[in-house]
ROMAR-899428 format. One line per field, with one value per residue: z negated, y, x of N, C-alpha, C in turn; residue in three letters. Coordinates in pm, 1 decimal. Each point is the difference from the previous one (the first is absolute). Layout:
REM residues N
n.Z: c(Z, ...)
n.Y: c(Y, ...)
n.X: c(X, ...)
ca.Z: c(Z, ...)
ca.Y: c(Y, ...)
ca.X: c(X, ...)
c.Z: c(Z, ...)
c.Y: c(Y, ...)
c.X: c(X, ...)
res: c(ala, ...)
This chain:
REM residues 134
n.Z: c(-41.8, 50.8, -45.6, 33.4, -119.8, -31.0, -155.4, -5.1, -77.2, -22.0, -31.7, 143.9, -67.8, 177.2, -73.0, 63.7, 1.8, 113.1, 24.9, 92.0, 42.8, 56.2, 26.8, 79.6, -69.1, -62.8, 62.0, -85.8, 111.9, -54.3, -37.4, -111.7, -61.2, -122.9, -80.8, 155.8, 50.2, 137.9, -4.9, -79.1, -17.4, -46.4, -31.0, -146.6, -24.2, -102.4, -6.8, -82.1, 62.1, 54.5, -7.6, 146.9, 36.9, 99.7, -36.6, 89.8, 38.5, 26.4, 78.0, 77.4, -61.9, 119.3, -4.1, 58.2, 58.8, 108.0, -50.5, -50.6, 3.9, -86.6, 117.4, -94.9, 69.5, -17.3, 88.7, -100.4, 12.6, -153.6, -73.6, -56.3, -74.0, -0.4, 51.4, -93.8, 86.0, -40.0, 116.9, -8.0, 6.7, 7.7, -10.9, -83.5, -6.5, 33.1, 130.3, -25.2, -73.6, 89.6, -78.9, 84.1, -78.1, -47.8, 124.0, -105.5, 126.0, -128.2, 30.7, -175.4, -33.9, 37.5, 60.0, -103.1, 102.6, -88.3, 32.1, 83.8, -96.5, -141.0, 120.3, -58.9, 12.1, -20.7, -38.6, 34.6, 13.4, -132.2, 60.8, -119.8, 62.5, -135.7, 45.6, -72.7, 57.7, 11.0)
n.Y: c(-111.1, 108.6, 55.6, 143.6, 5.5, 153.1, 26.0, 74.0, 87.6, 68.1, 63.1, 60.5, -84.0, -40.7, -99.8, -23.9, -102.3, 9.9, -136.6, -14.0, -96.2, -111.1, -98.4, -80.2, -47.7, -82.3, -97.8, -1.7, 33.8, 91.9, -5.8, -52.8, 53.0, -107.7, 94.7, 4.4, 118.4, 15.6, 103.6, 105.2, 87.3, 63.6, 50.9, 15.3, 57.2, -19.9, 111.0, -147.8, -63.1, -53.3, -70.3, 8.7, -41.8, 26.6, -82.9, -124.4, -112.1, -107.2, -65.7, -109.9, -113.9, -44.1, -116.2, -47.3, -91.5, 39.8, 100.2, 29.8, 114.1, 48.8, 110.1, 85.1, 12.0, 112.8, 92.6, 11.3, 92.2, 103.8, 119.8, 122.6, 74.5, -13.7, -100.8, -10.5, -100.2, -136.8, 28.0, -67.9, -37.4, -118.8, -76.1, -98.5, -86.5, -32.3, -53.5, 133.4, 41.5, 72.8, 42.4, 157.6, 83.2, -8.9, 79.7, 76.6, 19.5, 55.8, 59.3, 57.5, 93.1, -8.9, -95.8, -66.2, -94.9, -62.9, -64.6, 67.3, -4.5, 0.1, -116.1, -24.9, -72.3, -102.0, -83.3, 99.1, -19.0, 26.0, 156.1, 20.1, 42.5, 47.0, 33.1, 59.5, 31.8, 136.7)
n.X: c(107.6, -32.4, 45.4, -101.3, 32.2, -102.1, 31.5, -123.4, 20.4, -117.7, 91.0, -91.3, -129.0, 39.7, -113.0, -117.1, 18.7, -1.6, -56.2, 126.8, 143.4, 5.1, 128.4, -93.9, 137.0, -23.0, -24.8, -82.6, -33.1, -63.9, 132.0, -78.6, 78.1, 87.8, 107.3, 12.6, -63.7, 82.6, -36.4, 25.6, -68.1, 76.2, -117.3, 43.1, 18.0, -82.7, 36.4, -69.1, 129.3, -56.4, 54.0, 25.8, -83.0, 135.6, 118.5, -46.2, 96.5, -26.3, 86.1, -10.0, 48.6, -69.1, -74.1, -41.7, 63.8, -41.7, 59.0, -108.6, 48.0, -48.9, 30.4, 4.5, -17.4, 13.4, -103.4, 8.8, -114.1, 52.5, -92.5, 77.2, -73.3, 150.0, -27.8, 87.6, 105.7, -43.8, 102.2, -83.7, 168.6, -31.7, 132.9, -99.2, 109.0, -132.8, 18.6, 24.4, 159.6, 5.9, -122.2, 14.5, 16.8, -158.1, -124.3, 44.2, -136.5, 44.6, -113.7, -5.4, 84.0, -65.6, 55.1, -27.0, 64.7, -69.3, 102.4, 30.9, 134.2, -58.9, -20.5, -91.8, 164.3, -138.9, 78.4, 72.7, -138.2, -54.1, -64.9, 52.1, -60.3, 67.1, -89.3, 95.6, -121.0, 132.7)
ca.Z: c(69.6, -13.9, -40.8, -42.3, -38.8, 42.3, -97.5, 26.7, -81.1, 51.4, -87.2, 79.2, -83.0, 39.0, 94.6, 1.2, 92.1, 68.8, 133.2, 138.5, 59.9, -53.1, 148.4, 14.6, 167.6, 115.3, 39.0, -98.4, 97.9, -62.9, -142.7, -127.9, -129.1, -6.0, -123.5, 13.8, 144.0, -83.0, -35.5, -24.7, -13.1, -70.4, 55.7, -69.5, -123.3, -39.1, -61.7, -154.3, -84.4, -42.2, 164.9, 24.8, 75.6, 124.5, 139.2, -37.4, 126.5, -55.8, 80.2, -95.2, 80.2, -18.7, 60.8, 0.3, -44.4, 81.6, -99.8, 75.0, -30.0, 50.6, -75.3, -96.3, 111.3, 19.7, -74.1, -67.8, -46.9, -78.3, 49.7, -102.0, -51.2, 79.0, 132.4, 87.8, -57.1, -37.2, 120.9, -35.5, 94.2, -51.1, 101.3, -37.4, 70.5, -137.1, -16.4, -39.7, -125.1, 22.8, 70.6, 14.6, -87.2, 55.3, -25.0, -9.6, 45.5, 2.3, 90.0, -13.6, -167.4, -48.0, -173.0, -51.3, -19.7, -140.1, 48.4, 176.1, 101.4, -121.1, -44.0, -73.4, 106.3, 3.5, 144.5, 30.4, 60.6, -44.3, 7.9, -87.6, -11.7, -56.6, 122.5, -52.1, 47.0, -56.0)
ca.Y: c(126.8, 170.5, 163.0, 142.0, 49.0, 128.7, 47.0, 123.2, 43.9, 102.5, 102.0, 139.4, 149.1, 49.9, -38.2, -150.7, -65.2, -33.6, -83.2, 78.3, -104.7, -121.0, -79.6, -153.5, 26.0, -125.4, -63.3, -88.8, -127.4, 6.3, -121.3, 78.5, -84.2, -69.6, 102.2, 102.0, 93.6, -16.2, 112.4, 118.4, 90.1, 84.2, 112.0, 153.8, 10.1, 146.4, 94.2, 30.0, -35.9, -141.3, -103.8, -86.3, -92.5, 62.9, -54.6, -142.1, -56.8, -160.3, -103.1, -164.5, -98.7, -118.7, -118.0, -138.1, 10.1, 128.4, 83.5, 158.3, 151.6, 126.0, 65.8, 107.0, 128.7, 123.7, 184.6, 88.2, 149.2, 49.0, 131.3, 61.5, 74.6, 148.9, -46.4, -80.4, -159.8, -123.5, -159.5, -146.1, -117.1, -124.1, -93.8, -45.2, -115.3, -51.4, -86.6, 56.0, 40.9, 107.3, 139.2, 99.6, 100.8, 95.3, 102.7, 109.0, 132.2, 132.7, 111.1, 110.4, -1.6, 117.5, -94.8, -10.6, -168.5, -132.7, -177.4, -32.6, -121.3, -66.4, -91.8, -131.7, -92.3, -168.4, -126.5, 108.1, 5.6, 44.9, 78.4, 115.7, 121.6, 86.1, 124.6, 107.2, 119.4, 103.9)
ca.X: c(-106.4, 55.2, -64.7, 31.7, -131.3, 68.2, -52.4, 10.4, 15.0, -14.4, 16.5, -28.5, -101.8, -52.9, -117.0, 29.0, 105.1, -117.4, 37.0, -27.0, -31.6, 23.9, 20.8, 127.5, 33.8, -53.3, -89.6, -81.1, -70.0, -115.2, 52.3, 25.7, 74.0, -134.2, -97.6, -101.1, 98.4, 144.3, 10.9, -92.9, 23.0, -58.7, -50.1, -9.3, 130.2, 9.9, 163.7, 6.4, 136.8, -63.5, 94.8, -99.7, 35.8, -37.0, -56.5, 78.6, -16.2, 0.4, -3.3, -7.6, 45.4, -146.1, -3.7, 68.6, 160.1, 58.3, -18.9, -88.7, -20.1, -126.0, 110.9, -26.6, 70.9, -75.7, 27.4, -95.0, 14.7, -95.3, 0.0, 30.9, -61.2, -41.9, -0.6, 141.5, -65.8, 57.9, -59.6, 58.9, -24.6, 57.2, -64.4, 45.8, 33.1, -39.3, 108.6, 173.7, 44.4, 86.3, -87.4, 50.1, -59.4, -84.7, 108.5, -60.8, 87.7, -54.7, 13.0, 85.4, 20.8, -120.5, -64.6, 94.9, -101.3, 54.7, -31.7, -77.4, 60.9, -4.6, -131.9, 8.9, -24.9, -12.6, 12.7, 51.9, -55.2, -53.2, 33.3, -105.3, 41.3, -96.5, -6.5, -48.6, -37.6, -39.9)
c.Z: c(-27.4, -29.2, -47.7, -88.8, -61.2, -121.9, 30.2, -105.9, 65.8, -110.3, 58.9, -68.1, 102.5, 129.5, -2.7, 160.7, 99.8, 83.6, 117.9, 68.5, 13.5, 127.3, -39.3, 109.8, 24.5, -43.4, -99.4, 12.2, -118.8, -134.1, -78.9, -169.0, -26.6, -99.5, 85.7, 86.8, -88.9, 19.2, -97.1, 10.5, -99.6, 75.6, -2.2, -142.7, -60.1, -108.0, -107.8, -63.0, 2.0, 88.2, 51.9, 120.1, 130.5, 123.4, -56.6, 112.4, -14.7, 147.8, -86.8, 141.1, -21.6, 79.7, -7.9, 116.6, 47.0, -80.9, 136.9, -107.5, -3.4, -93.3, -43.3, 103.2, -5.5, -22.5, -73.3, -19.5, -29.3, 49.0, -139.6, -25.7, 110.8, 154.4, 64.5, -42.6, -12.0, 8.3, -85.9, 89.6, -14.4, 103.4, -57.8, 52.0, -163.7, -7.8, 15.1, -93.9, 47.7, 79.5, -61.2, -136.7, 94.6, -3.7, -14.5, 24.9, 16.2, 145.7, -35.5, -139.8, -100.4, -180.7, -42.9, 15.8, -92.5, 13.3, 126.7, 54.9, -92.3, -52.1, -128.0, 116.6, -54.3, 99.2, 88.8, 144.5, -21.1, -89.5, -104.2, -28.0, -75.9, 13.5, -114.8, 93.5, -68.2, 20.8)
c.Y: c(96.6, 108.3, 69.2, 71.7, 132.1, 78.7, 164.2, 99.3, 176.0, 130.3, 109.5, 94.2, 59.5, -50.4, -181.1, -74.9, -54.2, -97.2, 43.7, -148.0, -145.4, -51.4, -122.6, 36.3, -162.2, -53.4, -104.6, -134.6, -42.8, -73.6, 87.4, -115.1, -50.6, 87.6, 130.6, 83.0, 2.4, 176.5, 57.1, 159.9, 133.0, 128.2, 148.3, -73.4, 136.3, 64.7, -6.8, -69.0, -146.0, -115.7, -89.3, -114.3, 79.0, -111.6, -156.2, -58.0, -103.1, -83.5, -147.1, -62.9, -127.8, -66.9, -152.1, -106.8, 151.4, 135.9, 143.7, 89.6, 91.8, 136.0, 85.1, 162.8, 99.5, 123.3, 75.3, 146.2, 32.4, 146.4, 14.7, 127.6, 148.5, -50.4, -53.3, -160.2, -61.4, -131.1, -134.3, -122.4, -113.3, -93.1, -170.5, -161.7, -174.6, -128.2, 22.4, -4.2, 113.1, 88.7, 93.4, 62.3, 79.9, 155.4, 146.6, 158.1, 146.0, 96.6, 95.7, -10.6, 91.9, -104.0, -58.6, -199.5, -26.6, -133.2, -8.4, -75.1, -120.0, -67.4, -148.0, -133.6, -131.1, -50.7, 52.4, -0.6, 116.6, 138.9, 83.8, 181.5, 94.3, 179.3, 186.8, 160.0, 117.0, 137.1)
c.X: c(60.7, -118.8, 59.5, -125.4, 110.4, -97.6, 54.0, 6.9, -22.5, 30.1, 46.5, -4.6, -92.3, -85.8, 98.7, 109.4, -119.2, 32.1, -49.2, -36.1, 70.5, -22.6, 96.3, 74.1, 61.6, -132.2, -41.9, -27.8, -169.0, 25.2, -13.3, -15.7, -147.5, -131.1, -16.4, 101.5, 145.8, 26.5, -132.1, 109.3, -95.9, -59.5, 20.5, 124.1, 0.5, 44.0, -7.2, 76.5, -57.9, 67.3, -161.9, 81.4, -42.9, -25.3, 20.8, -28.2, 110.2, 81.1, 33.2, -0.8, -106.5, 14.9, 120.1, 26.1, 43.2, -28.6, 8.3, 101.4, -84.6, 127.8, -40.2, 74.5, -121.3, 89.0, -111.7, 42.2, -65.7, 10.1, 71.0, -58.8, 11.0, 32.4, 100.1, -61.0, 106.5, 33.1, 120.5, -30.7, 70.4, -27.7, 102.8, -51.0, -34.2, 155.0, 120.6, -21.1, 79.2, -58.1, 53.9, -102.5, -90.0, 64.2, -106.2, 19.5, -99.2, 4.1, 98.7, 66.4, -70.3, -44.4, 138.8, -17.3, 159.6, -17.8, -48.9, 155.7, 95.8, -72.7, 46.1, -37.4, 24.3, 21.8, 27.3, -85.2, -143.1, 41.5, -108.8, 63.7, -102.6, 108.5, -58.0, 23.5, 7.2, 53.2)
res: c(met, cys, ser, ile, ile, val, asn, ile, thr, asn, asn, thr, gly, gln, gly, pro, ile, thr, phe, asn, ser, phe, ser, phe, leu, asn, glu, thr, gly, lys, lys, phe, ser, pro, asp, gly, pro, pro, phe, thr, val, ala, cys, ser, ile, pro, ser, asn, gly, thr, pro, leu, gln, ala, leu, tyr, ser, glu, gly, tyr, ile, tyr, gly, asn, pro, ser, tyr, asp, gly, val, tyr, ala, asp, gly, thr, ala, val, phe, asn, met, pro, asn, gly, asp, thr, leu, thr, ile, ile, trp, asp, leu, asp, pro, ser, ser, asn, asp, asn, lys, thr, pro, thr, phe, thr, pro, ser, ser, asn, ala, tyr, asn, tyr, ala, gly, ile, ser, ser, pro, val, ile, asn, asn, gly, ser, asp, tyr, val, phe, asn, val, ala, ile, ser)
């Protein structure tokens, strides 16, 4: 399995961070994990300093005897309160132990983005980001 979880704390005091767009980079083939869809995104992250799971995506391997992989690939864009954007890109392969760390790209340096390059990594392929934006 492979996954990305992004927990965002909005400390801007300027209003909510809102969801802009989400897309898969690879075709999922309408395959979903046994526990539900392989992704979730938050629509709004209030500026009250409470951490919120903004993004979750997982890939997994299933099938026997030949294994098929469902990739955890995608791009999510969030709108910042001042009109900037934060783009998150991930491309994770459930059959690999050598995945690249997902990337976060703010459209400007108007905010301080703590934690966008320092995930907690489990099993080499599961990434948890605790991002604080102020």
